[in-house]
Legacy VTK file of the C-alpha trace (Angstrom):
# vtk DataFile Version 3.0
C-alpha trace
ASCII
DATASET POLYDATA
POINTS 91 float
-114.915 -47.548 57.115
-117.939 -49.532 56.654
-118.609 -49.928 53.086
-121.847 -50.557 50.983
-120.892 -53.011 49.406
-119.500 -54.910 51.922
-123.295 -54.801 54.054
-125.362 -55.537 51.277
-123.194 -58.458 50.242
-124.226 -59.349 53.999
-127.130 -58.326 54.511
-127.823 -60.293 51.339
-126.622 -63.284 52.507
-129.442 -63.983 54.701
-132.477 -65.872 52.271
-135.372 -63.877 54.088
-133.103 -59.790 53.581
-133.007 -60.919 50.018
-136.314 -62.239 48.912
-137.212 -58.661 51.022
-135.302 -56.907 48.927
-136.383 -58.628 45.368
-139.666 -57.584 46.411
-138.833 -53.453 46.343
-135.571 -53.804 44.370
-137.043 -51.083 42.133
-137.873 -48.048 45.014
-134.104 -49.319 46.702
-131.944 -48.921 43.137
-134.117 -45.208 42.565
-132.175 -44.867 46.264
-129.034 -45.417 44.950
-128.782 -44.463 42.279
-130.197 -40.046 43.764
-127.257 -41.079 46.095
-124.752 -41.941 43.451
-126.144 -38.839 41.505
-125.917 -36.772 44.311
-122.371 -37.896 45.769
-121.375 -37.490 42.077
-122.545 -33.355 42.450
-120.845 -33.243 46.153
-124.067 -31.729 46.950
-125.945 -32.676 50.837
-129.246 -32.981 50.665
-129.538 -29.357 52.697
-128.628 -28.614 48.961
-130.161 -29.866 46.667
-133.328 -29.687 49.237
-132.680 -26.307 48.385
-132.085 -26.506 44.790
-136.117 -28.412 44.187
-137.763 -26.329 46.520
-138.260 -28.794 49.457
-137.235 -30.204 53.017
-133.357 -31.237 53.835
-136.113 -34.218 54.482
-137.814 -34.529 52.271
-134.683 -35.299 50.549
-133.661 -38.001 52.567
-137.980 -39.962 51.977
-136.481 -40.229 48.806
-132.718 -40.688 49.247
-134.837 -44.193 51.407
-136.418 -46.481 49.006
-139.388 -46.525 50.767
-141.450 -45.264 48.416
-141.516 -44.459 44.545
-141.608 -40.529 43.991
-143.549 -39.510 41.106
-141.691 -38.928 37.886
-141.785 -34.754 37.677
-139.582 -35.312 41.178
-137.324 -37.875 39.846
-136.977 -35.061 37.662
-136.604 -31.760 39.870
-133.618 -33.820 41.505
-132.215 -34.766 38.760
-131.888 -31.452 38.221
-131.089 -29.977 40.897
-127.798 -32.674 41.361
-127.451 -30.950 37.612
-128.060 -34.610 35.739
-130.362 -36.543 33.332
-133.026 -39.490 34.342
-132.405 -42.411 32.018
-135.571 -45.344 32.082
-134.957 -48.901 30.882
-136.758 -51.058 30.826
-135.505 -54.671 29.969
-136.709 -58.326 29.335
LINES 1 92
91 0 1 2 3 4 5 6 7 8 9 10 11 12 13 14 15 16 17 18 19 20 21 22 23 24 25 26 27 28 29 30 31 32 33 34 35 36 37 38 39 40 41 42 43 44 45 46 47 48 49 50 51 52 53 54 55 56 57 58 59 60 61 62 63 64 65 66 67 68 69 70 71 72 73 74 75 76 77 78 79 80 81 82 83 84 85 86 87 88 89 90
C-alpha cells in the first residue's frame, strides 16, 4: 500500500504542483481533517452521509478539497463523526 505522505512529498516536489497546492492549501487542509476525523470514527462516507441527512456523493465532495464548505456544513459533519471543530488564525 502506498502511504499518503509519500505520495504528497513526491507531488509537492514539483514546483508547479507546490504553487497550486499553496493557492488552495486551506481547502486541502479542511479535506484532510474531515477524512482523518471520519477514519478515526471508523465510519464510511455513507454512514456519515446518513447521520448528516445527505448523500454519500456530497460527503465525497466535502472530502475532495475542491471547495470551501460552509461552517454549518462543517458543524454537521463534525457532529456526524462525534468530533468538535476548532478554528485557529495564525500570523
